[in-house]
Structures are given as structure tokens and as C-alpha cells.
Chimera marker file (.cmm) of the C-alpha trace (Angstrom):
<marker_set name="trace">
<marker id="1" x="2.876" y="26.166" z="50.619" r="1" g="1" b="0" radius="0.5"/>
<marker id="2" x="5.645" y="24.688" z="52.657" r="1" g="1" b="0" radius="0.5"/>
<marker id="3" x="8.256" y="26.018" z="49.994" r="1" g="1" b="0" radius="0.5"/>
<marker id="4" x="6.823" y="29.535" z="50.505" r="1" g="1" b="0" radius="0.5"/>
<marker id="5" x="6.936" y="29.353" z="54.248" r="1" g="1" b="0" radius="0.5"/>
<marker id="6" x="10.788" y="28.067" z="54.067" r="1" g="1" b="0" radius="0.5"/>
<marker id="7" x="11.462" y="30.838" z="51.944" r="1" g="1" b="0" radius="0.5"/>
<marker id="8" x="9.893" y="33.308" z="53.728" r="1" g="1" b="0" radius="0.5"/>
<marker id="9" x="12.062" y="32.103" z="56.777" r="1" g="1" b="0" radius="0.5"/>
<marker id="10" x="15.173" y="31.903" z="55.303" r="1" g="1" b="0" radius="0.5"/>
<marker id="11" x="14.643" y="35.348" z="54.250" r="1" g="1" b="0" radius="0.5"/>
<marker id="12" x="13.918" y="36.461" z="58.102" r="1" g="1" b="0" radius="0.5"/>
<marker id="13" x="16.826" y="34.609" z="59.380" r="1" g="1" b="0" radius="0.5"/>
<marker id="14" x="19.170" y="36.534" z="56.480" r="1" g="1" b="0" radius="0.5"/>
<marker id="15" x="17.845" y="40.027" z="57.292" r="1" g="1" b="0" radius="0.5"/>
<marker id="16" x="18.613" y="39.400" z="60.791" r="1" g="1" b="0" radius="0.5"/>
<marker id="17" x="22.062" y="38.210" z="60.341" r="1" g="1" b="0" radius="0.5"/>
<marker id="18" x="22.586" y="41.087" z="57.432" r="1" g="1" b="0" radius="0.5"/>
<marker id="19" x="21.164" y="43.724" z="60.144" r="1" g="1" b="0" radius="0.5"/>
<marker id="20" x="22.300" y="42.159" z="63.237" r="1" g="1" b="0" radius="0.5"/>
<marker id="21" x="24.951" y="44.704" z="63.976" r="1" g="1" b="0" radius="0.5"/>
<marker id="22" x="22.604" y="47.502" z="63.653" r="1" g="1" b="0" radius="0.5"/>
<marker id="23" x="20.268" y="46.009" z="66.171" r="1" g="1" b="0" radius="0.5"/>
<marker id="24" x="22.845" y="44.990" z="68.602" r="1" g="1" b="0" radius="0.5"/>
<marker id="25" x="22.831" y="46.764" z="71.692" r="1" g="1" b="0" radius="0.5"/>
<marker id="26" x="26.082" y="48.105" z="74.101" r="1" g="1" b="0" radius="0.5"/>
<marker id="27" x="26.729" y="45.518" z="76.755" r="1" g="1" b="0" radius="0.5"/>
<marker id="28" x="28.597" y="46.494" z="79.684" r="1" g="1" b="0" radius="0.5"/>
<marker id="29" x="31.777" y="44.723" z="80.901" r="1" g="1" b="0" radius="0.5"/>
<marker id="30" x="32.286" y="44.951" z="84.646" r="1" g="1" b="0" radius="0.5"/>
<marker id="31" x="35.563" y="43.735" z="86.455" r="1" g="1" b="0" radius="0.5"/>
<marker id="32" x="36.298" y="40.203" z="86.680" r="1" g="1" b="0" radius="0.5"/>
<marker id="33" x="34.040" y="37.560" z="87.603" r="1" g="1" b="0" radius="0.5"/>
<marker id="34" x="34.935" y="34.601" z="89.949" r="1" g="1" b="0" radius="0.5"/>
<marker id="35" x="38.078" y="33.270" z="87.553" r="1" g="1" b="0" radius="0.5"/>
<marker id="36" x="40.793" y="35.151" z="86.340" r="1" g="1" b="0" radius="0.5"/>
<marker id="37" x="40.074" y="34.478" z="82.721" r="1" g="1" b="0" radius="0.5"/>
<marker id="38" x="36.378" y="35.658" z="83.278" r="1" g="1" b="0" radius="0.5"/>
<marker id="39" x="34.509" y="39.097" z="83.278" r="1" g="1" b="0" radius="0.5"/>
<marker id="40" x="30.522" y="39.730" z="83.761" r="1" g="1" b="0" radius="0.5"/>
<marker id="41" x="28.369" y="41.362" z="81.327" r="1" g="1" b="0" radius="0.5"/>
<marker id="42" x="25.269" y="43.370" z="81.912" r="1" g="1" b="0" radius="0.5"/>
<marker id="43" x="22.685" y="44.860" z="79.521" r="1" g="1" b="0" radius="0.5"/>
<marker id="44" x="19.083" y="46.025" z="79.960" r="1" g="1" b="0" radius="0.5"/>
<marker id="45" x="16.484" y="43.741" z="78.282" r="1" g="1" b="0" radius="0.5"/>
<marker id="46" x="13.724" y="45.305" z="76.389" r="1" g="1" b="0" radius="0.5"/>
<marker id="47" x="11.276" y="44.522" z="79.550" r="1" g="1" b="0" radius="0.5"/>
<marker id="48" x="13.718" y="46.901" z="81.621" r="1" g="1" b="0" radius="0.5"/>
<marker id="49" x="15.571" y="44.175" z="83.623" r="1" g="1" b="0" radius="0.5"/>
<marker id="50" x="19.137" y="44.012" z="83.799" r="1" g="1" b="0" radius="0.5"/>
<marker id="51" x="20.693" y="40.662" z="82.365" r="1" g="1" b="0" radius="0.5"/>
<marker id="52" x="24.096" y="39.467" z="83.522" r="1" g="1" b="0" radius="0.5"/>
<marker id="53" x="26.420" y="37.017" z="81.897" r="1" g="1" b="0" radius="0.5"/>
<marker id="54" x="30.174" y="35.833" z="82.042" r="1" g="1" b="0" radius="0.5"/>
<marker id="55" x="32.082" y="35.897" z="79.237" r="1" g="1" b="0" radius="0.5"/>
<marker id="56" x="36.003" y="34.878" z="78.728" r="1" g="1" b="0" radius="0.5"/>
<marker id="57" x="38.425" y="38.114" z="78.954" r="1" g="1" b="0" radius="0.5"/>
<marker id="58" x="39.051" y="37.698" z="75.368" r="1" g="1" b="0" radius="0.5"/>
<marker id="59" x="35.425" y="37.651" z="74.054" r="1" g="1" b="0" radius="0.5"/>
<marker id="60" x="32.620" y="40.271" z="73.550" r="1" g="1" b="0" radius="0.5"/>
<marker id="61" x="29.654" y="40.627" z="75.389" r="1" g="1" b="0" radius="0.5"/>
<marker id="62" x="27.206" y="40.729" z="72.583" r="1" g="1" b="0" radius="0.5"/>
<marker id="63" x="23.481" y="41.421" z="72.739" r="1" g="1" b="0" radius="0.5"/>
<marker id="64" x="21.101" y="41.178" z="69.966" r="1" g="1" b="0" radius="0.5"/>
<marker id="65" x="17.658" y="42.757" z="71.291" r="1" g="1" b="0" radius="0.5"/>
<marker id="66" x="15.559" y="41.769" z="68.134" r="1" g="1" b="0" radius="0.5"/>
<marker id="67" x="16.023" y="38.062" z="68.896" r="1" g="1" b="0" radius="0.5"/>
<marker id="68" x="16.487" y="38.792" z="72.717" r="1" g="1" b="0" radius="0.5"/>
<marker id="69" x="19.788" y="36.927" z="72.851" r="1" g="1" b="0" radius="0.5"/>
<marker id="70" x="22.678" y="37.241" z="75.239" r="1" g="1" b="0" radius="0.5"/>
<marker id="71" x="25.952" y="35.695" z="74.157" r="1" g="1" b="0" radius="0.5"/>
<marker id="72" x="29.670" y="35.828" z="74.226" r="1" g="1" b="0" radius="0.5"/>
<marker id="73" x="31.254" y="36.679" z="71.062" r="1" g="1" b="0" radius="0.5"/>
<marker id="74" x="34.067" y="34.748" z="69.072" r="1" g="1" b="0" radius="0.5"/>
<marker id="75" x="37.774" y="35.568" z="70.124" r="1" g="1" b="0" radius="0.5"/>
<marker id="76" x="39.364" y="37.817" z="67.033" r="1" g="1" b="0" radius="0.5"/>
<marker id="77" x="35.945" y="38.206" z="65.220" r="1" g="1" b="0" radius="0.5"/>
<marker id="78" x="33.696" y="39.832" z="68.103" r="1" g="1" b="0" radius="0.5"/>
<marker id="79" x="29.838" y="39.571" z="67.719" r="1" g="1" b="0" radius="0.5"/>
<marker id="80" x="28.486" y="37.723" z="64.690" r="1" g="1" b="0" radius="0.5"/>
<link id1="1" id2="2" r="1" g="1" b="0" radius="0.2"/>
<link id1="2" id2="3" r="1" g="1" b="0" radius="0.2"/>
<link id1="3" id2="4" r="1" g="1" b="0" radius="0.2"/>
<link id1="4" id2="5" r="1" g="1" b="0" radius="0.2"/>
<link id1="5" id2="6" r="1" g="1" b="0" radius="0.2"/>
<link id1="6" id2="7" r="1" g="1" b="0" radius="0.2"/>
<link id1="7" id2="8" r="1" g="1" b="0" radius="0.2"/>
<link id1="8" id2="9" r="1" g="1" b="0" radius="0.2"/>
<link id1="9" id2="10" r="1" g="1" b="0" radius="0.2"/>
<link id1="10" id2="11" r="1" g="1" b="0" radius="0.2"/>
<link id1="11" id2="12" r="1" g="1" b="0" radius="0.2"/>
<link id1="12" id2="13" r="1" g="1" b="0" radius="0.2"/>
<link id1="13" id2="14" r="1" g="1" b="0" radius="0.2"/>
<link id1="14" id2="15" r="1" g="1" b="0" radius="0.2"/>
<link id1="15" id2="16" r="1" g="1" b="0" radius="0.2"/>
<link id1="16" id2="17" r="1" g="1" b="0" radius="0.2"/>
<link id1="17" id2="18" r="1" g="1" b="0" radius="0.2"/>
<link id1="18" id2="19" r="1" g="1" b="0" radius="0.2"/>
<link id1="19" id2="20" r="1" g="1" b="0" radius="0.2"/>
<link id1="20" id2="21" r="1" g="1" b="0" radius="0.2"/>
<link id1="21" id2="22" r="1" g="1" b="0" radius="0.2"/>
<link id1="22" id2="23" r="1" g="1" b="0" radius="0.2"/>
<link id1="23" id2="24" r="1" g="1" b="0" radius="0.2"/>
<link id1="24" id2="25" r="1" g="1" b="0" radius="0.2"/>
<link id1="25" id2="26" r="1" g="1" b="0" radius="0.2"/>
<link id1="26" id2="27" r="1" g="1" b="0" radius="0.2"/>
<link id1="27" id2="28" r="1" g="1" b="0" radius="0.2"/>
<link id1="28" id2="29" r="1" g="1" b="0" radius="0.2"/>
<link id1="29" id2="30" r="1" g="1" b="0" radius="0.2"/>
<link id1="30" id2="31" r="1" g="1" b="0" radius="0.2"/>
<link id1="31" id2="32" r="1" g="1" b="0" radius="0.2"/>
<link id1="32" id2="33" r="1" g="1" b="0" radius="0.2"/>
<link id1="33" id2="34" r="1" g="1" b="0" radius="0.2"/>
<link id1="34" id2="35" r="1" g="1" b="0" radius="0.2"/>
<link id1="35" id2="36" r="1" g="1" b="0" radius="0.2"/>
<link id1="36" id2="37" r="1" g="1" b="0" radius="0.2"/>
<link id1="37" id2="38" r="1" g="1" b="0" radius="0.2"/>
<link id1="38" id2="39" r="1" g="1" b="0" radius="0.2"/>
<link id1="39" id2="40" r="1" g="1" b="0" radius="0.2"/>
<link id1="40" id2="41" r="1" g="1" b="0" radius="0.2"/>
<link id1="41" id2="42" r="1" g="1" b="0" radius="0.2"/>
<link id1="42" id2="43" r="1" g="1" b="0" radius="0.2"/>
<link id1="43" id2="44" r="1" g="1" b="0" radius="0.2"/>
<link id1="44" id2="45" r="1" g="1" b="0" radius="0.2"/>
<link id1="45" id2="46" r="1" g="1" b="0" radius="0.2"/>
<link id1="46" id2="47" r="1" g="1" b="0" radius="0.2"/>
<link id1="47" id2="48" r="1" g="1" b="0" radius="0.2"/>
<link id1="48" id2="49" r="1" g="1" b="0" radius="0.2"/>
<link id1="49" id2="50" r="1" g="1" b="0" radius="0.2"/>
<link id1="50" id2="51" r="1" g="1" b="0" radius="0.2"/>
<link id1="51" id2="52" r="1" g="1" b="0" radius="0.2"/>
<link id1="52" id2="53" r="1" g="1" b="0" radius="0.2"/>
<link id1="53" id2="54" r="1" g="1" b="0" radius="0.2"/>
<link id1="54" id2="55" r="1" g="1" b="0" radius="0.2"/>
<link id1="55" id2="56" r="1" g="1" b="0" radius="0.2"/>
<link id1="56" id2="57" r="1" g="1" b="0" radius="0.2"/>
<link id1="57" id2="58" r="1" g="1" b="0" radius="0.2"/>
<link id1="58" id2="59" r="1" g="1" b="0" radius="0.2"/>
<link id1="59" id2="60" r="1" g="1" b="0" radius="0.2"/>
<link id1="60" id2="61" r="1" g="1" b="0" radius="0.2"/>
<link id1="61" id2="62" r="1" g="1" b="0" radius="0.2"/>
<link id1="62" id2="63" r="1" g="1" b="0" radius="0.2"/>
<link id1="63" id2="64" r="1" g="1" b="0" radius="0.2"/>
<link id1="64" id2="65" r="1" g="1" b="0" radius="0.2"/>
<link id1="65" id2="66" r="1" g="1" b="0" radius="0.2"/>
<link id1="66" id2="67" r="1" g="1" b="0" radius="0.2"/>
<link id1="67" id2="68" r="1" g="1" b="0" radius="0.2"/>
<link id1="68" id2="69" r="1" g="1" b="0" radius="0.2"/>
<link id1="69" id2="70" r="1" g="1" b="0" radius="0.2"/>
<link id1="70" id2="71" r="1" g="1" b="0" radius="0.2"/>
<link id1="71" id2="72" r="1" g="1" b="0" radius="0.2"/>
<link id1="72" id2="73" r="1" g="1" b="0" radius="0.2"/>
<link id1="73" id2="74" r="1" g="1" b="0" radius="0.2"/>
<link id1="74" id2="75" r="1" g="1" b="0" radius="0.2"/>
<link id1="75" id2="76" r="1" g="1" b="0" radius="0.2"/>
<link id1="76" id2="77" r="1" g="1" b="0" radius="0.2"/>
<link id1="77" id2="78" r="1" g="1" b="0" radius="0.2"/>
<link id1="78" id2="79" r="1" g="1" b="0" radius="0.2"/>
<link id1="79" id2="80" r="1" g="1" b="0" radius="0.2"/>
</marker_set>
């Protein structure tokens, strides 16, 4: 039973990673934050609220609505 659960968990994680780019909502970067190498990212949550966070100038603003995560991308690779 534990092996079946582990296998299903792995399949769900693999599907989330495979279909992640199609589930990612656009995030809007506005101006610069408090530092010169920082930008402010904004996105609308599934509940309708506005989420704000800061990323480096060379990082993408990443939003995954399926997993409800808001993060900064990797320079050169973008959102993974």
C-alpha cells in the first residue's frame, strides 16, 4: 500500500513538473524595489487577492497557480 502511494505521489509530481509551464500564470514586474538590483513582482491569487514579492533584476517572476507558489526564477533558465 505504501508503494502504491509513493508511486502515485511520484506520478503527480512528475505531471506537475511536466505541465508546469502551461499552468503558470503571468506575473507582472513593476519598477524597481527598494534596492537597485530588485524588482517587485505582482500576481493575482486564485482567491482574487494581489500577491507581491521581490526578485532580482535578472530573475523571472514565477507563478504556479496549481501549486499556489510564487517565487523567483533562475537566471538564464527562467521558471522551472
